[in-house]
mmCIF file of the protein (N, C-alpha, C, O) and its ligand, coordinates in Angstrom:
data_MODEL
# 
_entry.id   MODEL 
# 
loop_
_entity.id 
_entity.type 
_entity.pdbx_number_of_molecules 
1 polymer     1 
2 non-polymer 1 
# 
_entity_poly.entity_id                      1 
_entity_poly.type                           'polypeptide(L)' 
_entity_poly.nstd_linkage                   no 
_entity_poly.nstd_monomer                   no 
_entity_poly.pdbx_seq_one_letter_code       MPKDEKQAELIKKGICPACGRLLAHLESCIECPNCGWSGCEEA 
_entity_poly.pdbx_seq_one_letter_code_can   MPKDEKQAELIKKGICPACGRLLAHLESCIECPNCGWSGCEEA 
_entity_poly.pdbx_strand_id                 A 
# 
loop_
_entity_poly_seq.entity_id 
_entity_poly_seq.num 
_entity_poly_seq.mon_id 
_entity_poly_seq.hetero 
1 1  MET n 
1 2  PRO n 
1 3  LYS n 
1 4  ASP n 
1 5  GLU n 
1 6  LYS n 
1 7  GLN n 
1 8  ALA n 
1 9  GLU n 
1 10 LEU n 
1 11 ILE n 
1 12 LYS n 
1 13 LYS n 
1 14 GLY n 
1 15 ILE n 
1 16 CYS n 
1 17 PRO n 
1 18 ALA n 
1 19 CYS n 
1 20 GLY n 
1 21 ARG n 
1 22 LEU n 
1 23 LEU n 
1 24 ALA n 
1 25 HIS n 
1 26 LEU n 
1 27 GLU n 
1 28 SER n 
1 29 CYS n 
1 30 ILE n 
1 31 GLU n 
1 32 CYS n 
1 33 PRO n 
1 34 ASN n 
1 35 CYS n 
1 36 GLY n 
1 37 TRP n 
1 38 SER n 
1 39 GLY n 
1 40 CYS n 
1 41 GLU n 
1 42 GLU n 
1 43 ALA n 
# 
loop_
_struct_asym.id 
_struct_asym.entity_id 
A 1 
B 2 
# 
loop_
_chem_comp.id 
_chem_comp.type 
_chem_comp.mon_nstd_flag 
ALA 'L-peptide linking' y 
ARG 'L-peptide linking' y 
ASN 'L-peptide linking' y 
ASP 'L-peptide linking' y 
CYS 'L-peptide linking' y 
GLN 'L-peptide linking' y 
GLU 'L-peptide linking' y 
GLY 'peptide linking'   y 
HIS 'L-peptide linking' y 
ILE 'L-peptide linking' y 
LEU 'L-peptide linking' y 
LYS 'L-peptide linking' y 
MET 'L-peptide linking' y 
PRO 'L-peptide linking' y 
SER 'L-peptide linking' y 
TRP 'L-peptide linking' y 
ZN  non-polymer         . 
# 
_pdbx_entity_nonpoly.entity_id   2 
_pdbx_entity_nonpoly.name        ? 
_pdbx_entity_nonpoly.comp_id     ZN 
# 
_pdbx_nonpoly_scheme.asym_id         B 
_pdbx_nonpoly_scheme.entity_id       2 
_pdbx_nonpoly_scheme.mon_id          ZN 
_pdbx_nonpoly_scheme.ndb_seq_num     1 
_pdbx_nonpoly_scheme.pdb_seq_num     101 
_pdbx_nonpoly_scheme.auth_seq_num    101 
_pdbx_nonpoly_scheme.pdb_mon_id      ZN 
_pdbx_nonpoly_scheme.auth_mon_id     ZN 
_pdbx_nonpoly_scheme.pdb_strand_id   A 
_pdbx_nonpoly_scheme.pdb_ins_code    . 
# 
loop_
_atom_site.group_PDB 
_atom_site.id 
_atom_site.type_symbol 
_atom_site.label_atom_id 
_atom_site.label_alt_id 
_atom_site.label_comp_id 
_atom_site.label_asym_id 
_atom_site.label_entity_id 
_atom_site.label_seq_id 
_atom_site.pdbx_PDB_ins_code 
_atom_site.Cartn_x 
_atom_site.Cartn_y 
_atom_site.Cartn_z 
_atom_site.occupancy 
_atom_site.B_iso_or_equiv 
_atom_site.pdbx_formal_charge 
_atom_site.auth_seq_id 
_atom_site.auth_comp_id 
_atom_site.auth_asym_id 
_atom_site.auth_atom_id 
_atom_site.pdbx_PDB_model_num 
ATOM   1   N  N  . MET A 1 1  ? 16.864 -3.546 -39.794 1.00 0.00 ? 1   MET A N  1 
ATOM   2   C  CA . MET A 1 1  ? 16.965 -2.325 -40.611 1.00 0.00 ? 1   MET A CA 1 
ATOM   3   C  C  . MET A 1 1  ? 16.331 -2.577 -41.985 1.00 0.00 ? 1   MET A C  1 
ATOM   4   O  O  . MET A 1 1  ? 16.626 -3.584 -42.629 1.00 0.00 ? 1   MET A O  1 
ATOM   5   N  N  . PRO A 1 2  ? 15.461 -1.663 -42.431 1.00 0.00 ? 2   PRO A N  1 
ATOM   6   C  CA . PRO A 1 2  ? 14.834 -1.855 -43.752 1.00 0.00 ? 2   PRO A CA 1 
ATOM   7   C  C  . PRO A 1 2  ? 15.887 -1.907 -44.863 1.00 0.00 ? 2   PRO A C  1 
ATOM   8   O  O  . PRO A 1 2  ? 16.949 -1.293 -44.758 1.00 0.00 ? 2   PRO A O  1 
ATOM   9   N  N  . LYS A 1 3  ? 15.578 -2.632 -45.900 1.00 0.00 ? 3   LYS A N  1 
ATOM   10  C  CA . LYS A 1 3  ? 16.534 -2.830 -46.985 1.00 0.00 ? 3   LYS A CA 1 
ATOM   11  C  C  . LYS A 1 3  ? 16.961 -1.503 -47.620 1.00 0.00 ? 3   LYS A C  1 
ATOM   12  O  O  . LYS A 1 3  ? 18.142 -1.295 -47.897 1.00 0.00 ? 3   LYS A O  1 
ATOM   13  N  N  . ASP A 1 4  ? 16.000 -0.613 -47.846 1.00 0.00 ? 4   ASP A N  1 
ATOM   14  C  CA . ASP A 1 4  ? 16.319 0.667  -48.480 1.00 0.00 ? 4   ASP A CA 1 
ATOM   15  C  C  . ASP A 1 4  ? 17.262 1.487  -47.620 1.00 0.00 ? 4   ASP A C  1 
ATOM   16  O  O  . ASP A 1 4  ? 18.155 2.170  -48.120 1.00 0.00 ? 4   ASP A O  1 
ATOM   17  N  N  . GLU A 1 5  ? 17.042 1.403  -46.306 1.00 0.00 ? 5   GLU A N  1 
ATOM   18  C  CA . GLU A 1 5  ? 17.866 2.173  -45.390 1.00 0.00 ? 5   GLU A CA 1 
ATOM   19  C  C  . GLU A 1 5  ? 19.302 1.648  -45.389 1.00 0.00 ? 5   GLU A C  1 
ATOM   20  O  O  . GLU A 1 5  ? 20.259 2.421  -45.349 1.00 0.00 ? 5   GLU A O  1 
ATOM   21  N  N  . LYS A 1 6  ? 19.434 0.338  -45.432 1.00 0.00 ? 6   LYS A N  1 
ATOM   22  C  CA . LYS A 1 6  ? 20.755 -0.268 -45.456 1.00 0.00 ? 6   LYS A CA 1 
ATOM   23  C  C  . LYS A 1 6  ? 21.486 0.095  -46.751 1.00 0.00 ? 6   LYS A C  1 
ATOM   24  O  O  . LYS A 1 6  ? 22.687 0.364  -46.746 1.00 0.00 ? 6   LYS A O  1 
ATOM   25  N  N  . GLN A 1 7  ? 20.747 0.099  -47.850 1.00 0.00 ? 7   GLN A N  1 
ATOM   26  C  CA . GLN A 1 7  ? 21.330 0.465  -49.138 1.00 0.00 ? 7   GLN A CA 1 
ATOM   27  C  C  . GLN A 1 7  ? 21.789 1.911  -49.118 1.00 0.00 ? 7   GLN A C  1 
ATOM   28  O  O  . GLN A 1 7  ? 22.879 2.232  -49.592 1.00 0.00 ? 7   GLN A O  1 
ATOM   29  N  N  . ALA A 1 8  ? 20.945 2.792  -48.561 1.00 0.00 ? 8   ALA A N  1 
ATOM   30  C  CA . ALA A 1 8  ? 21.285 4.210  -48.505 1.00 0.00 ? 8   ALA A CA 1 
ATOM   31  C  C  . ALA A 1 8  ? 22.541 4.430  -47.672 1.00 0.00 ? 8   ALA A C  1 
ATOM   32  O  O  . ALA A 1 8  ? 23.357 5.297  -47.986 1.00 0.00 ? 8   ALA A O  1 
ATOM   33  N  N  . GLU A 1 9  ? 22.693 3.651  -46.622 1.00 0.00 ? 9   GLU A N  1 
ATOM   34  C  CA . GLU A 1 9  ? 23.860 3.804  -45.761 1.00 0.00 ? 9   GLU A CA 1 
ATOM   35  C  C  . GLU A 1 9  ? 25.130 3.354  -46.487 1.00 0.00 ? 9   GLU A C  1 
ATOM   36  O  O  . GLU A 1 9  ? 26.180 3.983  -46.355 1.00 0.00 ? 9   GLU A O  1 
ATOM   37  N  N  . LEU A 1 10 ? 25.031 2.281  -47.242 1.00 0.00 ? 10  LEU A N  1 
ATOM   38  C  CA . LEU A 1 10 ? 26.182 1.810  -48.013 1.00 0.00 ? 10  LEU A CA 1 
ATOM   39  C  C  . LEU A 1 10 ? 26.593 2.849  -49.042 1.00 0.00 ? 10  LEU A C  1 
ATOM   40  O  O  . LEU A 1 10 ? 27.778 3.130  -49.222 1.00 0.00 ? 10  LEU A O  1 
ATOM   41  N  N  . ILE A 1 11 ? 25.591 3.420  -49.721 1.00 0.00 ? 11  ILE A N  1 
ATOM   42  C  CA . ILE A 1 11 ? 25.863 4.435  -50.748 1.00 0.00 ? 11  ILE A CA 1 
ATOM   43  C  C  . ILE A 1 11 ? 26.544 5.643  -50.118 1.00 0.00 ? 11  ILE A C  1 
ATOM   44  O  O  . ILE A 1 11 ? 27.461 6.226  -50.697 1.00 0.00 ? 11  ILE A O  1 
ATOM   45  N  N  . LYS A 1 12 ? 26.086 6.010  -48.928 1.00 0.00 ? 12  LYS A N  1 
ATOM   46  C  CA . LYS A 1 12 ? 26.663 7.147  -48.227 1.00 0.00 ? 12  LYS A CA 1 
ATOM   47  C  C  . LYS A 1 12 ? 28.141 6.898  -47.932 1.00 0.00 ? 12  LYS A C  1 
ATOM   48  O  O  . LYS A 1 12 ? 28.951 7.825  -47.917 1.00 0.00 ? 12  LYS A O  1 
ATOM   49  N  N  . LYS A 1 13 ? 28.471 5.637  -47.700 1.00 0.00 ? 13  LYS A N  1 
ATOM   50  C  CA . LYS A 1 13 ? 29.864 5.272  -47.425 1.00 0.00 ? 13  LYS A CA 1 
ATOM   51  C  C  . LYS A 1 13 ? 30.664 5.068  -48.707 1.00 0.00 ? 13  LYS A C  1 
ATOM   52  O  O  . LYS A 1 13 ? 31.868 4.814  -48.657 1.00 0.00 ? 13  LYS A O  1 
ATOM   53  N  N  . GLY A 1 14 ? 29.995 5.178  -49.860 1.00 0.00 ? 14  GLY A N  1 
ATOM   54  C  CA . GLY A 1 14 ? 30.687 5.013  -51.126 1.00 0.00 ? 14  GLY A CA 1 
ATOM   55  C  C  . GLY A 1 14 ? 30.875 3.559  -51.501 1.00 0.00 ? 14  GLY A C  1 
ATOM   56  O  O  . GLY A 1 14 ? 31.809 3.204  -52.219 1.00 0.00 ? 14  GLY A O  1 
ATOM   57  N  N  . ILE A 1 15 ? 29.969 2.713  -51.002 1.00 0.00 ? 15  ILE A N  1 
ATOM   58  C  CA . ILE A 1 15 ? 30.071 1.281  -51.276 1.00 0.00 ? 15  ILE A CA 1 
ATOM   59  C  C  . ILE A 1 15 ? 28.874 0.828  -52.108 1.00 0.00 ? 15  ILE A C  1 
ATOM   60  O  O  . ILE A 1 15 ? 27.733 1.184  -51.814 1.00 0.00 ? 15  ILE A O  1 
ATOM   61  N  N  . CYS A 1 16 ? 29.140 0.051  -53.132 1.00 0.00 ? 16  CYS A N  1 
ATOM   62  C  CA . CYS A 1 16 ? 28.077 -0.469 -53.980 1.00 0.00 ? 16  CYS A CA 1 
ATOM   63  C  C  . CYS A 1 16 ? 27.188 -1.436 -53.182 1.00 0.00 ? 16  CYS A C  1 
ATOM   64  O  O  . CYS A 1 16 ? 27.689 -2.390 -52.587 1.00 0.00 ? 16  CYS A O  1 
ATOM   65  N  N  . PRO A 1 17 ? 25.863 -1.188 -53.170 1.00 0.00 ? 17  PRO A N  1 
ATOM   66  C  CA . PRO A 1 17 ? 24.955 -2.071 -52.439 1.00 0.00 ? 17  PRO A CA 1 
ATOM   67  C  C  . PRO A 1 17 ? 24.772 -3.419 -53.126 1.00 0.00 ? 17  PRO A C  1 
ATOM   68  O  O  . PRO A 1 17 ? 24.265 -4.362 -52.519 1.00 0.00 ? 17  PRO A O  1 
ATOM   69  N  N  . ALA A 1 18 ? 25.178 -3.512 -54.372 1.00 0.00 ? 18  ALA A N  1 
ATOM   70  C  CA . ALA A 1 18 ? 24.997 -4.755 -55.115 1.00 0.00 ? 18  ALA A CA 1 
ATOM   71  C  C  . ALA A 1 18 ? 26.184 -5.709 -54.943 1.00 0.00 ? 18  ALA A C  1 
ATOM   72  O  O  . ALA A 1 18 ? 26.004 -6.915 -54.775 1.00 0.00 ? 18  ALA A O  1 
ATOM   73  N  N  . CYS A 1 19 ? 27.410 -5.147 -54.986 1.00 0.00 ? 19  CYS A N  1 
ATOM   74  C  CA . CYS A 1 19 ? 28.572 -6.040 -54.953 1.00 0.00 ? 19  CYS A CA 1 
ATOM   75  C  C  . CYS A 1 19 ? 29.584 -5.698 -53.876 1.00 0.00 ? 19  CYS A C  1 
ATOM   76  O  O  . CYS A 1 19 ? 30.505 -6.475 -53.625 1.00 0.00 ? 19  CYS A O  1 
ATOM   77  N  N  . GLY A 1 20 ? 29.427 -4.530 -53.227 1.00 0.00 ? 20  GLY A N  1 
ATOM   78  C  CA . GLY A 1 20 ? 30.309 -4.199 -52.112 1.00 0.00 ? 20  GLY A CA 1 
ATOM   79  C  C  . GLY A 1 20 ? 31.612 -3.526 -52.503 1.00 0.00 ? 20  GLY A C  1 
ATOM   80  O  O  . GLY A 1 20 ? 32.467 -3.279 -51.652 1.00 0.00 ? 20  GLY A O  1 
ATOM   81  N  N  . ARG A 1 21 ? 31.769 -3.229 -53.788 1.00 0.00 ? 21  ARG A N  1 
ATOM   82  C  CA . ARG A 1 21 ? 32.979 -2.530 -54.226 1.00 0.00 ? 21  ARG A CA 1 
ATOM   83  C  C  . ARG A 1 21 ? 32.788 -1.016 -54.075 1.00 0.00 ? 21  ARG A C  1 
ATOM   84  O  O  . ARG A 1 21 ? 31.688 -0.540 -53.793 1.00 0.00 ? 21  ARG A O  1 
ATOM   85  N  N  . LEU A 1 22 ? 33.879 -0.275 -54.267 1.00 0.00 ? 22  LEU A N  1 
ATOM   86  C  CA . LEU A 1 22 ? 33.790 1.175  -54.160 1.00 0.00 ? 22  LEU A CA 1 
ATOM   87  C  C  . LEU A 1 22 ? 33.055 1.763  -55.362 1.00 0.00 ? 22  LEU A C  1 
ATOM   88  O  O  . LEU A 1 22 ? 33.224 1.316  -56.497 1.00 0.00 ? 22  LEU A O  1 
ATOM   89  N  N  . LEU A 1 23 ? 32.237 2.778  -55.083 1.00 0.00 ? 23  LEU A N  1 
ATOM   90  C  CA . LEU A 1 23 ? 31.487 3.451  -56.129 1.00 0.00 ? 23  LEU A CA 1 
ATOM   91  C  C  . LEU A 1 23 ? 32.287 4.619  -56.683 1.00 0.00 ? 23  LEU A C  1 
ATOM   92  O  O  . LEU A 1 23 ? 33.125 5.202  -55.995 1.00 0.00 ? 23  LEU A O  1 
ATOM   93  N  N  . ALA A 1 24 ? 32.012 4.951  -57.944 1.00 0.00 ? 24  ALA A N  1 
ATOM   94  C  CA . ALA A 1 24 ? 32.607 6.135  -58.557 1.00 0.00 ? 24  ALA A CA 1 
ATOM   95  C  C  . ALA A 1 24 ? 31.547 7.220  -58.625 1.00 0.00 ? 24  ALA A C  1 
ATOM   96  O  O  . ALA A 1 24 ? 30.398 6.954  -58.978 1.00 0.00 ? 24  ALA A O  1 
ATOM   97  N  N  . HIS A 1 25 ? 31.936 8.446  -58.286 1.00 0.00 ? 25  HIS A N  1 
ATOM   98  C  CA . HIS A 1 25 ? 30.982 9.549  -58.311 1.00 0.00 ? 25  HIS A CA 1 
ATOM   99  C  C  . HIS A 1 25 ? 31.045 10.277 -59.644 1.00 0.00 ? 25  HIS A C  1 
ATOM   100 O  O  . HIS A 1 25 ? 32.118 10.684 -60.090 1.00 0.00 ? 25  HIS A O  1 
ATOM   101 N  N  . LEU A 1 26 ? 29.899 10.436 -60.270 1.00 0.00 ? 26  LEU A N  1 
ATOM   102 C  CA . LEU A 1 26 ? 29.798 11.160 -61.528 1.00 0.00 ? 26  LEU A CA 1 
ATOM   103 C  C  . LEU A 1 26 ? 28.804 12.299 -61.333 1.00 0.00 ? 26  LEU A C  1 
ATOM   104 O  O  . LEU A 1 26 ? 27.592 12.087 -61.360 1.00 0.00 ? 26  LEU A O  1 
ATOM   105 N  N  . GLU A 1 27 ? 29.322 13.505 -61.138 1.00 0.00 ? 27  GLU A N  1 
ATOM   106 C  CA . GLU A 1 27 ? 28.469 14.657 -60.841 1.00 0.00 ? 27  GLU A CA 1 
ATOM   107 C  C  . GLU A 1 27 ? 27.514 14.288 -59.708 1.00 0.00 ? 27  GLU A C  1 
ATOM   108 O  O  . GLU A 1 27 ? 27.977 13.977 -58.611 1.00 0.00 ? 27  GLU A O  1 
ATOM   109 N  N  . SER A 1 28 ? 26.210 14.310 -59.929 1.00 0.00 ? 28  SER A N  1 
ATOM   110 C  CA . SER A 1 28 ? 25.287 14.007 -58.822 1.00 0.00 ? 28  SER A CA 1 
ATOM   111 C  C  . SER A 1 28 ? 24.902 12.533 -58.800 1.00 0.00 ? 28  SER A C  1 
ATOM   112 O  O  . SER A 1 28 ? 24.123 12.096 -57.953 1.00 0.00 ? 28  SER A O  1 
ATOM   113 N  N  . CYS A 1 29 ? 25.459 11.769 -59.743 1.00 0.00 ? 29  CYS A N  1 
ATOM   114 C  CA . CYS A 1 29 ? 25.130 10.353 -59.798 1.00 0.00 ? 29  CYS A CA 1 
ATOM   115 C  C  . CYS A 1 29 ? 26.323 9.509  -59.350 1.00 0.00 ? 29  CYS A C  1 
ATOM   116 O  O  . CYS A 1 29 ? 27.458 9.981  -59.292 1.00 0.00 ? 29  CYS A O  1 
ATOM   117 N  N  . ILE A 1 30 ? 26.035 8.272  -59.041 1.00 0.00 ? 30  ILE A N  1 
ATOM   118 C  CA . ILE A 1 30 ? 27.084 7.355  -58.629 1.00 0.00 ? 30  ILE A CA 1 
ATOM   119 C  C  . ILE A 1 30 ? 26.978 6.078  -59.461 1.00 0.00 ? 30  ILE A C  1 
ATOM   120 O  O  . ILE A 1 30 ? 25.889 5.657  -59.851 1.00 0.00 ? 30  ILE A O  1 
ATOM   121 N  N  . GLU A 1 31 ? 28.118 5.487  -59.716 1.00 0.00 ? 31  GLU A N  1 
ATOM   122 C  CA . GLU A 1 31 ? 28.122 4.295  -60.549 1.00 0.00 ? 31  GLU A CA 1 
ATOM   123 C  C  . GLU A 1 31 ? 29.176 3.324  -60.033 1.00 0.00 ? 31  GLU A C  1 
ATOM   124 O  O  . GLU A 1 31 ? 30.239 3.731  -59.563 1.00 0.00 ? 31  GLU A O  1 
ATOM   125 N  N  . CYS A 1 32 ? 28.866 2.041  -60.126 1.00 0.00 ? 32  CYS A N  1 
ATOM   126 C  CA . CYS A 1 32 ? 29.829 1.034  -59.729 1.00 0.00 ? 32  CYS A CA 1 
ATOM   127 C  C  . CYS A 1 32 ? 30.580 0.543  -60.959 1.00 0.00 ? 32  CYS A C  1 
ATOM   128 O  O  . CYS A 1 32 ? 29.977 -0.025 -61.869 1.00 0.00 ? 32  CYS A O  1 
ATOM   129 N  N  . PRO A 1 33 ? 31.903 0.760  -60.992 1.00 0.00 ? 33  PRO A N  1 
ATOM   130 C  CA . PRO A 1 33 ? 32.684 0.311  -62.146 1.00 0.00 ? 33  PRO A CA 1 
ATOM   131 C  C  . PRO A 1 33 ? 32.792 -1.197 -62.213 1.00 0.00 ? 33  PRO A C  1 
ATOM   132 O  O  . PRO A 1 33 ? 33.159 -1.749 -63.251 1.00 0.00 ? 33  PRO A O  1 
ATOM   133 N  N  . ASN A 1 34 ? 32.479 -1.864 -61.130 1.00 0.00 ? 34  ASN A N  1 
ATOM   134 C  CA . ASN A 1 34 ? 32.626 -3.323 -61.079 1.00 0.00 ? 34  ASN A CA 1 
ATOM   135 C  C  . ASN A 1 34 ? 31.411 -4.042 -61.670 1.00 0.00 ? 34  ASN A C  1 
ATOM   136 O  O  . ASN A 1 34 ? 31.563 -4.902 -62.537 1.00 0.00 ? 34  ASN A O  1 
ATOM   137 N  N  . CYS A 1 35 ? 30.200 -3.693 -61.203 1.00 0.00 ? 35  CYS A N  1 
ATOM   138 C  CA . CYS A 1 35 ? 29.013 -4.432 -61.649 1.00 0.00 ? 35  CYS A CA 1 
ATOM   139 C  C  . CYS A 1 35 ? 28.049 -3.601 -62.479 1.00 0.00 ? 35  CYS A C  1 
ATOM   140 O  O  . CYS A 1 35 ? 27.083 -4.127 -63.031 1.00 0.00 ? 35  CYS A O  1 
ATOM   141 N  N  . GLY A 1 36 ? 28.317 -2.277 -62.568 1.00 0.00 ? 36  GLY A N  1 
ATOM   142 C  CA . GLY A 1 36 ? 27.458 -1.447 -63.410 1.00 0.00 ? 36  GLY A CA 1 
ATOM   143 C  C  . GLY A 1 36 ? 26.267 -0.852 -62.670 1.00 0.00 ? 36  GLY A C  1 
ATOM   144 O  O  . GLY A 1 36 ? 25.454 -0.152 -63.274 1.00 0.00 ? 36  GLY A O  1 
ATOM   145 N  N  . TRP A 1 37 ? 26.151 -1.117 -61.377 1.00 0.00 ? 37  TRP A N  1 
ATOM   146 C  CA . TRP A 1 37 ? 25.066 -0.516 -60.610 1.00 0.00 ? 37  TRP A CA 1 
ATOM   147 C  C  . TRP A 1 37 ? 25.223 0.999  -60.640 1.00 0.00 ? 37  TRP A C  1 
ATOM   148 O  O  . TRP A 1 37 ? 26.338 1.517  -60.572 1.00 0.00 ? 37  TRP A O  1 
ATOM   149 N  N  . SER A 1 38 ? 24.103 1.704  -60.743 1.00 0.00 ? 38  SER A N  1 
ATOM   150 C  CA . SER A 1 38 ? 24.186 3.156  -60.722 1.00 0.00 ? 38  SER A CA 1 
ATOM   151 C  C  . SER A 1 38 ? 22.968 3.753  -60.058 1.00 0.00 ? 38  SER A C  1 
ATOM   152 O  O  . SER A 1 38 ? 21.898 3.145  -60.017 1.00 0.00 ? 38  SER A O  1 
ATOM   153 N  N  . GLY A 1 39 ? 23.147 4.947  -59.541 1.00 0.00 ? 39  GLY A N  1 
ATOM   154 C  CA . GLY A 1 39 ? 22.042 5.636  -58.891 1.00 0.00 ? 39  GLY A CA 1 
ATOM   155 C  C  . GLY A 1 39 ? 22.313 7.115  -58.838 1.00 0.00 ? 39  GLY A C  1 
ATOM   156 O  O  . GLY A 1 39 ? 23.466 7.547  -58.873 1.00 0.00 ? 39  GLY A O  1 
ATOM   157 N  N  . CYS A 1 40 ? 21.257 7.890  -58.753 1.00 0.00 ? 40  CYS A N  1 
ATOM   158 C  CA . CYS A 1 40 ? 21.400 9.335  -58.644 1.00 0.00 ? 40  CYS A CA 1 
ATOM   159 C  C  . CYS A 1 40 ? 20.815 9.785  -57.319 1.00 0.00 ? 40  CYS A C  1 
ATOM   160 O  O  . CYS A 1 40 ? 19.778 9.295  -56.871 1.00 0.00 ? 40  CYS A O  1 
ATOM   161 N  N  . GLU A 1 41 ? 21.508 10.729 -56.706 1.00 0.00 ? 41  GLU A N  1 
ATOM   162 C  CA . GLU A 1 41 ? 21.024 11.279 -55.445 1.00 0.00 ? 41  GLU A CA 1 
ATOM   163 C  C  . GLU A 1 41 ? 19.778 12.100 -55.697 1.00 0.00 ? 41  GLU A C  1 
ATOM   164 O  O  . GLU A 1 41 ? 19.744 12.923 -56.612 1.00 0.00 ? 41  GLU A O  1 
ATOM   165 N  N  . GLU A 1 42 ? 18.759 11.881 -54.893 1.00 0.00 ? 42  GLU A N  1 
ATOM   166 C  CA . GLU A 1 42 ? 17.524 12.645 -55.038 1.00 0.00 ? 42  GLU A CA 1 
ATOM   167 C  C  . GLU A 1 42 ? 17.683 13.977 -54.326 1.00 0.00 ? 42  GLU A C  1 
ATOM   168 O  O  . GLU A 1 42 ? 18.112 14.041 -53.174 1.00 0.00 ? 42  GLU A O  1 
ATOM   169 N  N  . ALA A 1 43 ? 17.327 15.036 -55.037 1.00 0.00 ? 43  ALA A N  1 
ATOM   170 C  CA . ALA A 1 43 ? 17.481 16.388 -54.476 1.00 0.00 ? 43  ALA A CA 1 
ATOM   171 C  C  . ALA A 1 43 ? 16.396 16.646 -53.428 1.00 0.00 ? 43  ALA A C  1 
ATOM   172 O  O  . ALA A 1 43 ? 16.352 17.726 -52.839 1.00 0.00 ? 43  ALA A O  1 
HETATM 173 ZN ZN . ZN  B 2 .  ? 28.751 -3.039 -57.802 1.00 0.00 2 101 ZN  A ZN 1 
# 
C-alpha cells in the first residue's frame, strides 16, 4: 500500500499517522495533541 494511502486511512480512522494517538478535529482540520501533527481535509 502506498504511504500516502496508508496515511489517509489512518486519518480517516482518527489516528495520527506520525505517532498513532487519537487526533482532535478542529473544524475542517485535524491536529494531534500528542505530537503536534496537523492536516486539513482537501475539499
Ligand atoms: Zn501524533
